[in-house]
C-alpha positions in Angstrom: 16.7 -12.2 3.4 18.7 -10.1 1.0 17.1 -6.9 -0.3 16.4 -6.5 -4.0 14.9 -4.0 -6.4 11.1 -4.0 -6.1 8.6 -3.7 -8.8 5.7 -5.3 -10.5 3.7 -3.9 -13.4 2.9 -4.5 -17.0 1.5 -2.8 -20.0 2.3 0.6 -21.4 5.6 2.4 -21.1 7.4 2.9 -18.9 7.4 -0.5 -17.4 8.5 -1.2 -13.8 10.3 -4.5 -13.5 11.8 -6.9 -11.0 15.3 -8.0 -12.1 14.5 -6.8 -15.6 11.1 -8.6 -16.1 7.5 -7.6 -15.7 5.5 -9.3 -13.0 1.8 -9.9 -13.4 -0.5 -9.3 -16.3 -3.7 -11.0 -17.5 -5.4 -10.4 -20.8 -9.1 -11.6 -21.3 -8.4 -14.4 -18.8 -11.3 -16.8 -18.4 -11.9 -20.0 -16.5 -15.2 -21.8 -17.1 -16.5 -25.0 -15.6 -19.7 -26.8 -16.8 -21.9 -24.9 -14.5 -19.8 -22.0 -13.3 -17.7 -19.2 -14.8 -14.9 -18.6 -12.2 -13.1 -15.9 -14.2 -14.7 -13.9 -17.0 -12.4 -12.0 -19.5 -10.2 -10.6 -16.7 -7.6 -8.1 -17.8 -5.5 -6.5 -15.1 -1.9 -5.3 -14.5 -0.4 -5.6 -11.0 2.0 -2.9 -9.8 4.9 -3.0 -7.3 4.5 -3.4 -3.6 1.7 -5.1 -1.7 -1.4 -5.7 -3.8 -4.7 -6.7 -2.4 -7.1 -9.0 -4.4 -10.5 -8.6 -2.9 -13.8 -10.2 -3.5 -16.5 -12.3 -1.8 -16.1 -16.0 -1.4 -16.5 -17.5 -4.8 -15.4 -14.3 -6.6 -12.6 -16.1 -8.4 -9.6 -15.2 -6.2 -8.2 -18.6 -5.6 -8.9 -19.7 -9.2 -6.8 -16.7 -10.4 -3.9 -17.7 -8.1 -3.9 -21.3 -9.3 -3.8 -20.1 -12.9 -1.0 -17.7 -12.2 1.0 -20.5 -10.6 0.5 -22.7 -13.7 -1.5 -25.2 -11.6 -4.8 -24.8 -13.5 -5.1 -24.0 -17.3 -7.2 -21.1 -18.3 -10.1 -21.7 -20.7 -9.1 -18.7 -22.8 -7.0 -15.6 -22.6 -3.4 -15.4 -21.4 -1.3 -14.3 -18.3 2.3 -13.7 -17.4 4.0 -13.8 -14.1 7.6 -12.3 -13.9 7.6 -12.3 -17.7 6.8 -16.0 -17.9 3.8 -17.5 -19.6 1.6 -19.3 -17.2 0.5 -21.8 -19.8 4.0 -23.1 -20.7 6.3 -22.0 -17.9 4.6 -23.0 -14.7 7.6 -24.7 -13.2 9.8 -21.7 -13.7 7.2 -19.5 -12.2 6.9 -21.7 -9.1 10.7 -21.5 -8.6 10.4 -17.7 -8.3 7.1 -17.4 -6.5 6.1 -18.3 -2.9 2.6 -19.5 -2.2 0.7 -19.6 1.1 -2.5 -21.6 0.6 -5.7 -20.7 2.3 -6.4 -24.1 3.9 -4.4 -25.9 6.5 -2.0 -28.3 4.9 0.6 -28.9 7.6 1.8 -32.3 8.9 1.0 -32.4 12.6 3.8 -34.7 13.7 6.9 -32.7 12.5 8.3 -29.5 13.8 8.2 -26.1 12.0 12.0 -26.4 11.4 11.7 -29.9 9.8 8.8 -28.8 7.6 10.3 -25.5 6.4 13.7 -27.1 5.7 11.9 -29.8 3.7 10.1 -27.1 1.6 13.4 -25.2 1.1 15.1 -28.4 -0.1 12.1 -29.0 -2.5 12.7 -25.5 -3.9 16.3 -26.5 -4.7 18.3 -25.1 -1.8 21.3 -27.3 -0.7 21.0 -28.7 2.9 23.2 -26.1 4.7 21.5 -23.2 2.9 18.1 -24.6 3.6 18.8 -24.9 7.3 20.2 -21.4 7.5 17.4 -19.9 5.5 14.8 -21.7 7.7 16.2 -20.3 10.9 16.2 -16.8 9.4 12.7 -17.1 8.1 11.2 -18.6 11.3 12.8 -15.8 13.2 11.3 -13.2 10.9 7.7 -14.7 11.3 8.1 -14.9 15.1 8.4 -18.7 15.5 12.1 -19.0 16.3 11.6 -20.0 20.0 8.9 -22.5 19.0 10.6 -23.9 16.0 11.3 -27.4 17.3 7.8 -28.1 18.6 5.5 -30.4 16.6 3.1 -28.4 14.4 0.1 -30.3 15.7 0.4 -28.5 19.0 0.5 -25.0 17.4 -2.3 -22.5 17.6 -4.1 -21.3 14.5 -1.9 -18.1 14.4 1.3 -20.2 14.7 0.2 -22.5 11.9 -0.4 -19.5 9.7 3.1 -18.3 10.4 4.5 -21.6 9.4 2.7 -21.4 6.1 4.0 -17.9 5.6 7.6 -19.1 6.4 7.5 -21.9 3.8 6.3 -19.4 1.2 9.3 -17.1 1.9 12.1 -19.6 2.7 13.5 -19.8 -0.9 13.7 -16.0 -1.2 11.1 -15.5 -3.9 10.6 -12.4 -6.0 6.8 -12.5 -5.4 4.5 -14.2 -2.9 0.9 -15.2 -3.2 -0.9 -15.2 0.1 -4.4 -16.7 0.0 -6.6 -15.4 2.9 -3.6 -15.3 5.3 -5.7 -14.0 8.3 -8.3 -16.7 8.1 -9.3 -17.9 11.6 -7.1 -15.4 13.5 -8.3 -13.3 16.4 -7.9 -9.4 16.1 -4.5 -9.4 17.7 -3.3 -12.3 15.5 -4.7 -10.6 12.4 -2.9 -7.3 13.2 0.4 -9.2 13.7 -0.1 -11.0 10.4 -0.8 -7.8 8.5 2.3 -6.3 9.9 4.4 -9.3 8.7 2.9 -9.0 5.3 3.7 -5.3 5.1 7.3 -6.0 6.1 7.8 -8.6 3.4 7.9 -5.8 0.9 9.3 -2.9 3.0 12.2 -4.9 4.6 13.0 -7.4 1.8 11.7 -6.0 -1.5 9.5 -9.0 -2.1 6.2 -8.0 -3.7 3.0 -9.5 -2.5 -0.4 -10.4 -3.9 -2.7 -11.0 -0.9 -6.3 -12.1 -1.2 -9.0 -11.3 1.3 -12.7 -10.7 1.6 -12.1 -8.4 4.6 -11.9 -4.9 3.0 -10.5 -3.1 6.0 -7.4 -5.3 6.0 -6.5 -4.3 2.5 -7.0 -0.7 3.2 -4.5 -0.8 6.0 -1.9 -3.0 4.3 -1.9 -2.6 0.5 -0.5 -0.1 -2.0 -2.9 -1.2 -4.7 -6.3 -3.0 -4.6 -7.9 -5.2 -7.3 -11.6 -5.8 -6.8 -13.3 -8.8 -8.6 -16.8 -10.1 -8.4 -18.2 -13.1 -10.1 -14.9 -13.5 -12.0 -15.2 -9.9 -13.4 -12.9 -7.0 -12.7 -14.8 -4.3 -10.9 -11.9 -1.9 -10.2 -8.1 -1.8 -10.0 -6.5 1.3 -8.5 -4.1 2.5 -5.8 -5.3 2.4 -2.2 -5.0 6.2 -2.0 -7.4 6.5 -5.0 -9.9 4.3 -3.2 -9.6 6.2 0.1 -9.3 9.7 -1.3 -10.4 12.5 0.9 -13.9 13.9 0.1 -15.4 17.3 0.6 -17.6 15.8 3.4 -16.9 17.1 6.9 -17.5 14.8 9.9 -18.4 16.8 13.0 -18.6 15.4 16.6 -19.5 17.6 19.6 -20.0 17.2 23.3 -23.2 17.6 25.2 -24.0 20.2 27.9 -26.5 20.8 30.6 -28.2 23.3 28.4 -28.0 21.1 25.4 -28.1 17.4 26.6 -28.2 16.3 22.9 -25.4 18.5 21.5 -25.5 16.7 18.1 -29.2 17.6 17.6 -28.6 21.2 18.7 -25.8 21.7 16.2 -27.9 20.1 13.4 -30.8 22.5 14.1 -28.6 25.5 14.3 -26.9 24.7 11.0 -30.2 24.0 9.3 -31.4 27.5 10.5 -28.4 28.9 8.6 -29.3 26.9 5.5 -26.8 24.0 5.9 -28.2 20.5 5.7 -26.5 17.6 7.5 -26.9 13.9 7.7 -26.0 11.3 10.3 -22.6 9.5 10.0 -24.2 6.1 9.3 -21.6 3.4 9.4 -19.0 5.4 11.2 -17.8 4.7 14.7 -20.0 6.6 17.1 -22.3 7.3 14.2 -25.2 8.5 16.3 -23.1 11.4 17.5 -21.5 12.4 14.2 -22.9 14.8 11.6 -21.8 14.9 8.0 -22.1 18.0 5.8 -20.6 19.2 2.5 -17.8 21.7 2.9 -18.2 24.5 0.4 -14.8 26.1 1.4 -13.0 27.6 4.4 -16.2 29.4 5.3 -17.9 26.1 6.2 -15.2 25.4 8.9 -15.7 28.9 10.3 -19.5 28.4 10.4 -19.3 25.1 12.2 -16.8 26.6 14.7 -19.0 29.6 15.4 -22.2 27.5 15.8 -20.5 25.1 18.3 -19.1 28.1 20.2 -22.4 29.9 20.3 -24.1 26.8 21.7 -21.4 26.5 24.4 -20.5 23.0 23.3 -17.1 21.3 22.9 -15.8 20.4 19.5 -14.5 16.8 19.6 -13.5 16.7 16.0 -14.1 18.3 12.6 -12.3 16.5 9.8 -12.6 15.6 6.2 -13.9 12.1 5.7 -12.0 9.5 3.7 -13.8 6.9 1.6 -13.5 3.3 2.8 -12.9 0.6 0.2 -16.2 -1.0 1.4 -18.2 2.0 0.2 -16.6 2.1 -3.2 -17.1 -1.7 -3.5 -20.7 -1.4 -2.5 -21.4 1.6 -4.8 -19.8 -0.3 -7.7 -21.9 -3.4 -7.1 -25.1 -1.2 -6.8 -24.3 0.4 -10.2 -23.7 -3.0 -11.7 -27.0 -4.3 -10.2 -28.8 -1.3 -11.6 -27.3 -1.9 -15.0 -28.4 -5.5 -14.8 -31.9 -4.5 -13.9 -31.9 -2.0 -16.8 -30.7 -4.7 -19.2 -33.4 -7.1 -17.9 -36.1 -4.4 -18.4 -34.8 -3.7 -21.9 -34.9 -7.4 -22.7 -38.5 -7.7 -21.3 -39.5 -4.7 -23.5 -37.9 -6.2 -26.6 -39.6 -9.5 -25.9 -43.0 -7.7 -25.5 -42.4 -5.8 -28.7 -41.5 -9.1 -30.4 -44.7 -10.8 -29.2 -46.7 -7.7 -30.2 -45.3 -7.8 -33.8 
């Protein structure tokens, strides 16, 4: 796959481009069905690299991709992909974009080579180029040795790789990957995430990947867009999501004198006026203490306390936020706001009846 300048973003100067055009922008994009609002006035710009689109099942992720591909009309609002209007230029968008669908859609009685060559030809490549590109792409996704076997005999992980290969074979500028790790075991998931990362780093192809597994996006993406109920909750770089806090995570060993070293450290710090809390949700949480670092003196205090108790210090490090925490906090605040609005409405209704 030839390299190319990367870049996706919209809105505001300066604008990063791919081959001179902007990549993804939506403005007040809505999709309503008789009983469901799948997207609700969604306005977002997508930047270069690997972007994660995260939300629970039913949040509107797949609906957004179908609109961006020009396969489903929006109820209102507008969107552009690679500078092309999704409402009027869907065919041109699909020529330049690769798409890996969420659900299995592979014919069981043909080989990976036959299927990917067919998809390359459907994208407009001549026969010789289609065969050459297919061999290169199947090698990239790790299926070269198995390329002539019927797909029906493939494992779930191999089928996902075939779907990825057909999305890449026509050398797109951008690929949409809808839940690419679905059904994979931990090893297969890690391998797929590595492939996704290399799509951009090795070939300059930008990626929009959807997932409801927040940890995957934290490890793979440059930017994360969070939607819930069709609404935008947050859009920011992964480093902003996972910024370092002033919270210290402390883990110590036990000893004969202090069989519960964690408890001994907690009590010693409390005696010096420092409150701690358990590291709920962290690996080994029962043995981890969290405290707020006021400055360098906090590190010195912890070191001295642990040494005075004769314990070993396993780690003392600044915590990083996880995307799941930010997502949960945002939902909680929205829930609180909704409850406030409901209470306001009840008060107004009561006032109205009283008048």
